GUKOLBA-785104 format. One record per atom (N, C-alpha, C, O): atom name; x, y, z. Coordinates in nm, 2 decimals. Layout:
# GUKOLBA-785104
<"CA"; <X; Y; Z>>
...
***
This chain:
# GUKOLBA-785104
<"N"; <0.32; -0.28; 1.46>>
<"CA"; <0.40; -0.21; 1.37>>
<"C"; <0.48; -0.11; 1.45>>
<"O"; <0.42; -0.03; 1.53>>
<"N"; <0.61; -0.11; 1.44>>
<"CA"; <0.69; -0.02; 1.52>>
<"C"; <0.77; 0.07; 1.43>>
<"O"; <0.88; 0.04; 1.39>>
<"N"; <0.72; 0.19; 1.40>>
<"CA"; <0.79; 0.28; 1.31>>
<"C"; <0.82; 0.40; 1.40>>
<"O"; <0.76; 0.43; 1.50>>
<"N"; <0.93; 0.47; 1.35>>
<"CA"; <0.96; 0.60; 1.42>>
<"C"; <0.85; 0.70; 1.39>>
<"O"; <0.77; 0.68; 1.30>>
<"N"; <0.84; 0.81; 1.47>>
<"CA"; <0.74; 0.91; 1.45>>
<"C"; <0.75; 0.97; 1.31>>
<"O"; <0.64; 0.99; 1.25>>
<"N"; <0.87; 0.99; 1.26>>
<"CA"; <0.88; 1.04; 1.12>>
<"C"; <0.83; 0.94; 1.02>>
<"O"; <0.75; 0.98; 0.93>>
<"N"; <0.86; 0.82; 1.03>>
<"CA"; <0.81; 0.72; 0.93>>
<"C"; <0.66; 0.71; 0.94>>
<"O"; <0.59; 0.70; 0.84>>
<"N"; <0.61; 0.71; 1.06>>
<"CA"; <0.46; 0.70; 1.08>>
<"C"; <0.39; 0.82; 1.02>>
<"O"; <0.29; 0.80; 0.95>>
<"N"; <0.45; 0.94; 1.04>>
<"CA"; <0.39; 1.06; 0.98>>
<"C"; <0.39; 1.05; 0.83>>
<"O"; <0.29; 1.08; 0.76>>
<"N"; <0.50; 1.00; 0.77>>
<"CA"; <0.51; 0.98; 0.62>>
<"C"; <0.40; 0.88; 0.57>>
<"O"; <0.33; 0.91; 0.47>>
<"N"; <0.38; 0.77; 0.64>>
<"CA"; <0.28; 0.67; 0.60>>
<"C"; <0.14; 0.73; 0.61>>
<"O"; <0.06; 0.71; 0.53>>
<"N"; <0.12; 0.80; 0.72>>
<"CA"; <-0.02; 0.87; 0.74>>
<"C"; <-0.04; 0.97; 0.63>>
<"O"; <-0.15; 0.97; 0.57>>
<"N"; <0.06; 1.05; 0.60>>
<"CA"; <0.05; 1.15; 0.49>>
<"C"; <0.02; 1.09; 0.35>>
<"O"; <-0.06; 1.13; 0.27>>
<"N"; <0.09; 0.98; 0.33>>
<"CA"; <0.07; 0.91; 0.20>>
<"C"; <-0.07; 0.85; 0.19>>
<"O"; <-0.13; 0.84; 0.09>>
<"N"; <-0.12; 0.80; 0.31>>
<"CA"; <-0.25; 0.75; 0.31>>
<"C"; <-0.36; 0.86; 0.28>>
<"O"; <-0.45; 0.84; 0.21>>
<"N"; <-0.33; 0.97; 0.34>>
<"CA"; <-0.42; 1.09; 0.32>>
<"C"; <-0.42; 1.13; 0.17>>
<"O"; <-0.52; 1.16; 0.11>>
<"N"; <-0.30; 1.12; 0.11>>
<"CA"; <-0.29; 1.15; -0.04>>
<"C"; <-0.38; 1.05; -0.12>>
<"O"; <-0.45; 1.09; -0.21>>
<"N"; <-0.38; 0.92; -0.08>>
<"CA"; <-0.46; 0.82; -0.15>>
<"C"; <-0.61; 0.86; -0.13>>
<"O"; <-0.68; 0.85; -0.23>>
<"N"; <-0.64; 0.89; -0.01>>
<"CA"; <-0.78; 0.92; 0.02>>
<"C"; <-0.82; 1.04; -0.07>>
<"O"; <-0.93; 1.04; -0.13>>
<"N"; <-0.74; 1.14; -0.08>>
<"CA"; <-0.77; 1.26; -0.16>>
<"C"; <-0.78; 1.22; -0.31>>
<"O"; <-0.87; 1.27; -0.38>>
<"N"; <-0.70; 1.13; -0.36>>
<"CA"; <-0.71; 1.09; -0.50>>
<"C"; <-0.84; 1.02; -0.52>>
<"O"; <-0.90; 1.03; -0.62>>
<"N"; <-0.88; 0.93; -0.43>>
<"CA"; <-1.01; 0.86; -0.44>>
<"C"; <-1.13; 0.96; -0.43>>
<"O"; <-1.23; 0.94; -0.50>>
<"N"; <-1.12; 1.05; -0.35>>
<"CA"; <-1.23; 1.15; -0.34>>
<"C"; <-1.24; 1.23; -0.47>>
<"O"; <-1.35; 1.27; -0.51>>
<"N"; <-1.12; 1.27; -0.53>>
<"CA"; <-1.12; 1.34; -0.65>>
<"C"; <-1.18; 1.25; -0.76>>
<"O"; <-1.25; 1.30; -0.85>>
<"N"; <-1.16; 1.12; -0.76>>
<"CA"; <-1.22; 1.03; -0.85>>
<"C"; <-1.37; 1.03; -0.84>>
<"O"; <-1.45; 1.03; -0.93>>
<"N"; <-1.42; 1.02; -0.71>>
<"CA"; <-1.56; 1.03; -0.69>>
<"C"; <-1.63; 1.16; -0.74>>
<"O"; <-1.73; 1.15; -0.80>>
<"N"; <-1.56; 1.27; -0.72>>
<"CA"; <-1.61; 1.40; -0.77>>
<"C"; <-1.61; 1.40; -0.92>>
<"O"; <-1.71; 1.44; -0.98>>
<"N"; <-1.51; 1.34; -0.98>>
<"CA"; <-1.51; 1.33; -1.13>>
<"C"; <-1.62; 1.25; -1.18>>
<"O"; <-1.68; 1.29; -1.28>>
<"N"; <-1.65; 1.14; -1.11>>
<"CA"; <-1.77; 1.06; -1.16>>
<"C"; <-1.90; 1.13; -1.14>>
<"O"; <-1.99; 1.13; -1.23>>
<"N"; <-1.91; 1.20; -1.03>>
<"CA"; <-2.04; 1.28; -1.00>>
<"C"; <-2.05; 1.39; -1.10>>
<"O"; <-2.16; 1.43; -1.13>>
<"N"; <-1.94; 1.45; -1.15>>
<"CA"; <-1.94; 1.56; -1.24>>
<"C"; <-1.94; 1.52; -1.38>>
<"O"; <-1.93; 1.60; -1.47>>
<"N"; <-1.96; 1.39; -1.41>>
<"CA"; <-1.96; 1.33; -1.54>>
<"C"; <-1.84; 1.37; -1.63>>
<"O"; <-1.85; 1.40; -1.75>>
<"N"; <-1.72; 1.37; -1.56>>
<"CA"; <-1.60; 1.39; -1.64>>
<"C"; <-1.57; 1.28; -1.74>>
<"O"; <-1.63; 1.17; -1.73>>
<"N"; <-1.48; 1.31; -1.83>>
<"CA"; <-1.45; 1.21; -1.93>>
<"C"; <-1.39; 1.08; -1.87>>
<"O"; <-1.32; 1.09; -1.77>>
<"N"; <-1.42; 0.97; -1.93>>
<"CA"; <-1.37; 0.84; -1.88>>
<"C"; <-1.22; 0.84; -1.86>>
<"O"; <-1.17; 0.78; -1.77>>
<"N"; <-1.15; 0.89; -1.96>>
<"CA"; <-1.00; 0.89; -1.96>>
<"C"; <-0.95; 0.97; -1.84>>
<"O"; <-0.85; 0.92; -1.78>>
<"N"; <-1.02; 1.07; -1.80>>
<"CA"; <-0.98; 1.15; -1.68>>
<"C"; <-1.00; 1.07; -1.55>>
<"O"; <-0.92; 1.07; -1.46>>
<"N"; <-1.11; 1.00; -1.54>>
<"CA"; <-1.14; 0.92; -1.43>>
<"C"; <-1.04; 0.81; -1.42>>
<"O"; <-0.99; 0.78; -1.31>>
<"N"; <-1.02; 0.74; -1.53>>
<"CA"; <-0.92; 0.63; -1.53>>
<"C"; <-0.78; 0.68; -1.49>>
<"O"; <-0.71; 0.61; -1.42>>
<"N"; <-0.74; 0.80; -1.53>>
<"CA"; <-0.61; 0.85; -1.49>>
<"C"; <-0.61; 0.87; -1.34>>
<"O"; <-0.50; 0.84; -1.28>>
<"N"; <-0.71; 0.92; -1.28>>
<"CA"; <-0.72; 0.94; -1.14>>
<"C"; <-0.71; 0.81; -1.06>>
<"O"; <-0.64; 0.80; -0.96>>
<"N"; <-0.78; 0.71; -1.12>>
<"CA"; <-0.78; 0.58; -1.05>>
<"C"; <-0.64; 0.52; -1.07>>
<"O"; <-0.59; 0.45; -0.97>>
<"N"; <-0.57; 0.53; -1.18>>
<"CA"; <-0.44; 0.48; -1.20>>
<"C"; <-0.34; 0.54; -1.10>>
<"O"; <-0.25; 0.48; -1.04>>
<"N"; <-0.36; 0.67; -1.08>>
<"CA"; <-0.27; 0.74; -0.98>>
<"C"; <-0.29; 0.69; -0.84>>
<"O"; <-0.20; 0.67; -0.76>>
<"N"; <-0.42; 0.67; -0.80>>
<"CA"; <-0.45; 0.62; -0.67>>
<"C"; <-0.40; 0.47; -0.65>>
<"O"; <-0.34; 0.44; -0.55>>
<"N"; <-0.42; 0.39; -0.76>>
<"CA"; <-0.36; 0.26; -0.75>>
<"C"; <-0.21; 0.26; -0.74>>
<"O"; <-0.16; 0.18; -0.66>>
<"N"; <-0.14; 0.34; -0.81>>
<"CA"; <0.00; 0.35; -0.79>>
<"C"; <0.04; 0.39; -0.65>>
<"O"; <0.14; 0.33; -0.60>>
<"N"; <-0.03; 0.49; -0.60>>
<"CA"; <0.00; 0.53; -0.46>>
<"C"; <-0.02; 0.42; -0.36>>
<"O"; <0.06; 0.40; -0.27>>
<"N"; <-0.13; 0.35; -0.38>>
<"CA"; <-0.16; 0.24; -0.29>>
<"C"; <-0.06; 0.13; -0.30>>
<"O"; <-0.01; 0.07; -0.20>>
<"N"; <-0.02; 0.09; -0.42>>
<"CA"; <0.08; -0.01; -0.44>>
<"C"; <0.21; 0.02; -0.38>>
<"O"; <0.28; -0.06; -0.32>>
<"N"; <0.25; 0.15; -0.40>>
<"CA"; <0.38; 0.20; -0.34>>
<"C"; <0.37; 0.19; -0.19>>
<"O"; <0.47; 0.14; -0.13>>
<"N"; <0.27; 0.23; -0.13>>
<"CA"; <0.25; 0.23; 0.02>>
<"C"; <0.25; 0.09; 0.07>>
<"O"; <0.32; 0.06; 0.17>>
<"N"; <0.18; 0.00; 0.00>>
<"CA"; <0.17; -0.14; 0.04>>
<"C"; <0.31; -0.20; 0.02>>
<"O"; <0.35; -0.28; 0.11>>
<"N"; <0.38; -0.17; -0.08>>
<"CA"; <0.51; -0.23; -0.10>>
<"C"; <0.61; -0.19; 0.01>>
<"O"; <0.69; -0.27; 0.05>>
<"N"; <0.60; -0.06; 0.05>>
<"CA"; <0.69; -0.01; 0.16>>
<"C"; <0.66; -0.08; 0.29>>
<"O"; <0.75; -0.12; 0.36>>
<"N"; <0.53; -0.10; 0.32>>
<"CA"; <0.49; -0.17; 0.44>>
<"C"; <0.53; -0.32; 0.44>>
<"O"; <0.57; -0.37; 0.54>>
<"N"; <0.52; -0.38; 0.32>>
<"CA"; <0.56; -0.52; 0.31>>
<"C"; <0.71; -0.53; 0.33>>
<"O"; <0.75; -0.63; 0.40>>
<"N"; <0.78; -0.45; 0.27>>
<"CA"; <0.93; -0.45; 0.29>>
<"C"; <0.97; -0.43; 0.44>>
<"O"; <1.05; -0.51; 0.49>>
<"N"; <0.90; -0.34; 0.50>>
<"CA"; <0.93; -0.32; 0.64>>
<"C"; <0.89; -0.44; 0.72>>
<"O"; <0.97; -0.48; 0.81>>
<"N"; <0.78; -0.50; 0.69>>
<"CA"; <0.74; -0.62; 0.77>>
<"C"; <0.84; -0.73; 0.75>>
<"O"; <0.88; -0.80; 0.84>>
<"N"; <0.88; -0.75; 0.62>>
<"CA"; <0.98; -0.86; 0.59>>
<"C"; <1.11; -0.84; 0.66>>
<"O"; <1.17; -0.93; 0.71>>
<"N"; <1.16; -0.71; 0.65>>
<"CA"; <1.29; -0.68; 0.71>>
<"C"; <1.29; -0.68; 0.86>>
<"O"; <1.39; -0.73; 0.92>>
<"N"; <1.19; -0.63; 0.92>>
<"CA"; <1.19; -0.61; 1.06>>
<"C"; <1.11; -0.70; 1.15>>
<"O"; <1.14; -0.72; 1.27>>
<"N"; <1.02; -0.77; 1.09>>
<"CA"; <0.93; -0.86; 1.18>>
<"C"; <0.95; -1.01; 1.15>>
<"O"; <0.93; -1.09; 1.24>>
<"N"; <0.98; -1.04; 1.02>>
<"CA"; <0.99; -1.18; 0.99>>
<"C"; <1.11; -1.25; 1.05>>
<"O"; <1.10; -1.36; 1.09>>
<"N"; <1.23; -1.19; 1.04>>
<"CA"; <1.35; -1.26; 1.09>>
<"C"; <1.34; -1.32; 1.23>>
<"O"; <1.38; -1.43; 1.26>>
<"N"; <1.29; -1.24; 1.32>>
<"CA"; <1.27; -1.29; 1.46>>
<"C"; <1.16; -1.39; 1.48>>
<"O"; <1.15; -1.46; 1.58>>
<"N"; <1.07; -1.39; 1.38>>
<"CA"; <0.95; -1.47; 1.39>>
<"C"; <0.97; -1.61; 1.34>>
<"O"; <0.90; -1.70; 1.38>>
<"N"; <1.07; -1.63; 1.25>>
<"CA"; <1.09; -1.76; 1.18>>
<"C"; <1.19; -1.84; 1.25>>
<"O"; <1.29; -1.78; 1.31>>
<"N"; <1.18; -1.97; 1.24>>
<"CA"; <1.28; -2.06; 1.30>>
<"C"; <1.36; -2.13; 1.20>>
<"O"; <1.47; -2.18; 1.23>>
<"N"; <1.32; -2.13; 1.08>>
<"CA"; <1.39; -2.20; 0.97>>
<"C"; <1.37; -2.12; 0.84>>
<"O"; <1.28; -2.04; 0.83>>
<"N"; <1.46; -2.16; 0.74>>
<"CA"; <1.44; -2.09; 0.61>>
<"C"; <1.31; -2.14; 0.55>>
<"O"; <1.25; -2.06; 0.48>>
<"N"; <1.27; -2.26; 0.57>>
<"CA"; <1.14; -2.31; 0.51>>
<"C"; <1.02; -2.23; 0.57>>
<"O"; <0.93; -2.19; 0.50>>
<"N"; <1.03; -2.20; 0.70>>
<"CA"; <0.92; -2.12; 0.76>>
<"C"; <0.93; -1.98; 0.71>>
<"O"; <0.82; -1.92; 0.69>>
<"N"; <1.04; -1.92; 0.69>>
<"CA"; <1.06; -1.79; 0.63>>
<"C"; <1.00; -1.78; 0.49>>
<"O"; <0.93; -1.69; 0.46>>
<"N"; <1.02; -1.89; 0.41>>
<"CA"; <0.97; -1.89; 0.28>>
<"C"; <0.81; -1.90; 0.29>>
<"O"; <0.75; -1.82; 0.21>>
<"N"; <0.76; -1.98; 0.37>>
<"CA"; <0.61; -1.99; 0.39>>
<"C"; <0.55; -1.86; 0.43>>
<"O"; <0.45; -1.82; 0.38>>
<"N"; <0.62; -1.79; 0.52>>
<"CA"; <0.57; -1.66; 0.57>>
<"C"; <0.57; -1.55; 0.46>>
<"O"; <0.48; -1.48; 0.44>>
<"N"; <0.68; -1.55; 0.38>>
<"CA"; <0.69; -1.46; 0.27>>
<"C"; <0.58; -1.49; 0.16>>
<"O"; <0.52; -1.40; 0.11>>
<"N"; <0.56; -1.62; 0.13>>
<"CA"; <0.46; -1.65; 0.03>>
<"C"; <0.32; -1.61; 0.08>>
<"O"; <0.24; -1.56; 0.00>>
<"N"; <0.30; -1.62; 0.21>>
<"CA"; <0.17; -1.58; 0.26>>
<"C"; <0.15; -1.43; 0.24>>
<"O"; <0.04; -1.39; 0.21>>
<"N"; <0.25; -1.35; 0.27>>
<"CA"; <0.24; -1.21; 0.26>>
<"C"; <0.22; -1.17; 0.11>>
<"O"; <0.13; -1.09; 0.08>>
<"N"; <0.29; -1.23; 0.02>>
<"CA"; <0.28; -1.20; -0.12>>
<"C"; <0.14; -1.24; -0.17>>
<"O"; <0.08; -1.16; -0.24>>
<"N"; <0.09; -1.35; -0.13>>
<"CA"; <-0.05; -1.39; -0.17>>
<"C"; <-0.15; -1.30; -0.12>>
<"O"; <-0.24; -1.26; -0.19>>
<"N"; <-0.14; -1.25; 0.00>>
<"CA"; <-0.23; -1.16; 0.06>>
<"C"; <-0.23; -1.03; -0.02>>
<"O"; <-0.33; -0.97; -0.05>>
<"N"; <-0.11; -0.98; -0.06>>
<"CA"; <-0.09; -0.86; -0.13>>
<"C"; <-0.15; -0.87; -0.27>>
<"O"; <-0.21; -0.77; -0.32>>
<"N"; <-0.14; -0.99; -0.34>>
<"CA"; <-0.19; -1.00; -0.47>>
<"C"; <-0.34; -1.03; -0.48>>
<"O"; <-0.39; -1.03; -0.60>>
<"N"; <-0.41; -1.05; -0.37>>
<"CA"; <-0.55; -1.07; -0.38>>
<"C"; <-0.63; -0.95; -0.43>>
<"O"; <-0.75; -0.95; -0.44>>
***
């Protein structure tokens, strides 16, 4: 993965935010908070993870796949593999 220092810092900070959201979810569960509050925290964490993963997938597709593929069929197969991995 070859990101600029600024991009890398942004990705690391976004990852820390996700970790913070998950830790807040754990605390909410330990403190017997309302289910709706816990679900809202989980939804926020899921959204942040999906956004981060989407950005990394886009970067991979734009910057790493073109030089790696030899044909459009191979590019299609690589893209399908990435999407399937993401959707698991």
